[in-house]
C-alpha positions in Angstrom: -168.0 -34.8 236.7 -166.9 -32.8 233.6 -163.3 -33.3 234.6 -163.8 -37.0 235.0 -165.3 -37.2 231.5 -162.3 -35.3 230.0 -159.9 -37.8 231.6 -161.9 -40.8 230.2 -162.0 -39.2 226.8 -158.2 -38.6 226.9 -157.5 -42.2 227.8 -159.8 -43.4 225.0 -158.1 -41.2 222.4 -154.6 -42.5 223.5 -155.7 -46.2 223.4 -157.7 -46.0 220.2 -154.7 -45.8 217.7 -153.1 -48.8 219.3 -156.3 -50.8 219.1 -156.8 -49.8 215.4 -153.2 -50.8 214.6 -153.6 -54.1 216.4 -156.8 -54.7 214.5 -155.1 -54.0 211.2 -152.4 -56.6 211.7 -153.0 -59.4 209.1 -154.0 -62.7 210.5 -151.7 -65.6 209.5 -153.1 -68.9 208.3 -151.5 -72.1 207.0 -148.1 -71.3 208.6 -145.7 -74.2 208.3 -142.3 -74.5 210.2 -139.6 -76.1 208.1 -136.0 -77.2 208.5 -133.4 -78.5 206.1 -129.7 -79.1 206.1 -126.8 -80.0 203.9 -123.6 -81.8 204.9 -120.2 -82.5 203.4 -117.0 -84.3 204.4 -114.1 -81.7 204.0 -110.5 -82.7 204.0 -108.6 -81.6 207.1 -105.9 -79.3 205.8 -104.3 -78.0 209.0 -102.1 -79.9 211.4 -101.6 -78.7 215.0 -99.3 -80.3 217.6 -98.1 -79.6 221.1 -94.7 -80.6 222.4 -93.3 -80.1 225.9 -90.2 -80.5 228.0 -90.3 -81.3 231.7 -87.4 -81.3 234.1 -86.9 -81.7 237.8 -84.2 -80.2 240.1 -83.4 -78.9 243.6 -83.2 -75.2 242.6 -85.9 -73.4 240.6 -83.2 -71.4 238.7 -81.4 -74.5 237.7 -84.5 -76.2 236.5 -85.6 -73.1 234.5 -82.2 -72.8 232.9 -82.3 -76.4 231.7 -85.9 -76.1 230.3 -85.2 -72.8 228.6 -82.1 -74.2 226.9 -84.2 -77.0 225.4 -87.0 -74.6 224.3 -84.5 -72.1 222.8 -82.8 -74.9 220.8 -86.2 -76.1 219.6 -87.1 -72.6 218.4 -83.8 -72.4 216.6 -84.4 -75.7 214.9 -87.9 -74.6 213.9 -86.5 -71.6 211.9 -85.5 -74.0 209.2 -89.1 -74.9 208.6 -90.7 -71.8 207.1 -94.1 -73.5 206.5 -94.5 -74.3 210.2 -95.7 -71.7 212.7 -94.3 -72.3 216.2 -95.4 -70.4 219.3 -94.6 -70.7 223.0 -97.3 -72.3 224.9 -98.1 -73.0 228.6 -95.3 -72.8 231.1 -95.4 -73.7 234.7 -93.0 -74.2 237.7 -94.2 -75.9 240.8 -92.7 -77.5 244.0 -92.5 -81.3 244.4 -93.2 -82.6 247.9 -92.4 -86.0 249.4 -93.3 -87.7 252.6 -94.4 -85.6 255.5 -95.0 -82.8 253.1 -91.2 -82.1 252.8 -90.0 -80.1 249.8 -88.0 -82.4 247.6 -87.4 -80.1 244.6 -88.9 -78.3 241.7 -90.5 -79.3 238.4 -90.9 -77.1 235.4 -92.9 -77.8 232.2 -92.9 -75.6 229.1 -94.8 -76.2 225.8 -94.4 -75.3 222.1 -97.4 -75.3 219.8 -97.0 -76.0 216.1 -99.4 -75.3 213.2 -99.0 -75.9 209.5 -100.7 -76.9 206.3 -97.5 -78.7 205.1 -98.0 -82.1 206.8 -94.6 -83.4 205.6 -92.7 -80.4 207.0 -94.7 -80.6 210.3 -94.1 -84.3 210.7 -90.3 -83.8 210.0 -90.0 -81.0 212.5 -91.9 -83.0 215.2 -89.5 -85.9 214.6 -86.5 -83.6 215.1 -87.9 -81.9 218.2 -88.6 -85.3 219.8 -84.9 -85.7 220.4 -85.3 -83.4 223.4 -89.1 -82.9 223.9 -92.2 -85.1 224.1 -95.2 -85.0 221.9 -98.3 -84.3 224.0 -100.8 -84.2 221.2 -101.3 -83.8 217.5 -104.5 -83.2 215.6 -106.0 -82.2 212.3 -108.8 -79.7 211.4 -110.3 -77.7 208.6 -108.9 -74.2 208.2 -111.2 -71.2 208.5 -111.0 -70.3 204.8 -111.7 -73.9 203.7 -114.6 -74.1 206.1 -116.1 -70.8 204.9 -115.8 -72.0 201.3 -117.6 -75.2 202.1 -120.3 -73.4 204.2 -121.0 -71.0 201.3 -121.6 -73.8 198.9 -123.6 -75.8 201.4 -125.8 -72.8 202.1 -127.0 -72.9 198.5 -127.8 -76.6 198.8 -129.6 -76.2 202.2 -131.8 -73.3 200.9 -132.7 -75.3 197.8 -133.8 -78.2 200.0 -135.8 -75.8 202.1 -137.6 -74.7 199.0 -138.2 -78.3 198.0 -139.9 -79.0 201.3 -141.9 -75.8 201.0 -143.2 -77.0 197.6 -144.1 -80.4 199.2 -146.0 -78.6 202.1 -147.8 -76.4 199.6 -149.0 -79.3 197.5 -150.0 -81.3 200.6 -152.2 -78.4 201.8 -153.6 -77.8 198.2 -152.1 -74.3 198.2 -151.6 -72.1 195.2 -148.4 -70.5 196.4 -146.3 -69.8 199.5 -144.4 -66.9 201.0 -141.4 -67.2 203.2 -142.1 -65.4 206.5 -138.6 -65.9 208.0 -135.5 -67.7 207.3 -132.3 -68.3 209.3 -129.1 -70.1 208.2 -126.8 -71.7 210.8 -123.5 -73.5 210.5 -121.9 -75.9 212.9 -119.0 -73.5 213.5 -115.4 -74.7 214.0 -115.3 -78.4 214.9 -113.0 -79.8 217.5 -109.5 -80.8 216.3 -109.3 -84.5 215.4 -106.7 -86.1 217.7 -104.1 -88.2 216.1 -101.5 -89.2 218.8 -101.7 -88.8 222.5 -98.0 -89.0 223.5 -94.6 -90.1 222.3 -91.6 -90.6 224.5 -88.5 -88.4 223.9 -85.5 -90.2 222.5 -81.8 -89.5 222.7 -81.6 -88.9 219.0 -83.9 -87.6 216.2 -86.8 -90.0 215.8 -88.6 -90.9 212.6 -91.2 -88.5 211.5 -94.7 -89.9 212.3 -96.9 -91.1 209.5 -100.0 -89.0 209.4 -103.5 -89.5 208.1 -105.3 -86.2 208.3 -108.8 -87.6 207.5 -111.9 -85.4 207.0 -114.3 -83.3 209.1 -118.0 -82.9 208.6 -119.3 -79.4 207.7 -123.0 -78.8 208.1 -125.3 -75.9 207.3 -128.9 -75.9 208.5 -131.8 -73.7 207.4 -134.8 -73.0 209.7 -137.8 -70.9 208.7 -141.5 -70.6 208.3 -143.7 -70.3 205.2 -147.3 -69.1 204.8 -149.3 -71.0 202.2 -152.0 -69.2 200.2 
């Protein structure tokens, strides 16, 4: 019996601090969840484009040689445009089958991806490359640095609006003051690139540079949190 009492006493001693601590946690009253946001249209300052060349032939090596010559020439042309970043993109070679699943030849596709903030230079380079390649897509977006700048400014606006709503909630509940319990700030992140042109056919000579309208993208910052009204 004495041993049993000692075990019970040990359990009580171990549990008591936790119970005391739980009892000491302050009770929360008049807690209000709030949300606010701030938005702004920001000018798209970055152009991206994808061009490709696609050729067919009976021998894979022959097809690859033709495609590589076009790509190498395009890269050489792009060196005259210092403001445009050009990178090799997706490349694929696959067989072409006809009736009765007979092999008819091979097809190869290779892409180049362009990015620039100089829209005039980008458009001019695209026009030159379209003499031997096709334009798969072109789009516009806000650069990371411009987005961060806008988000930093919008964060101040969103928090100010959060405080305005907190004051409204305090007055509605006849409170004297409020304390912010928690606060989180979220941004929409990088938005999808705004498409401009789906495809343009390749020509036998340089084509005119496409006219571009970059447009704007919406940048949003939201604030979520909770206040306790006294």
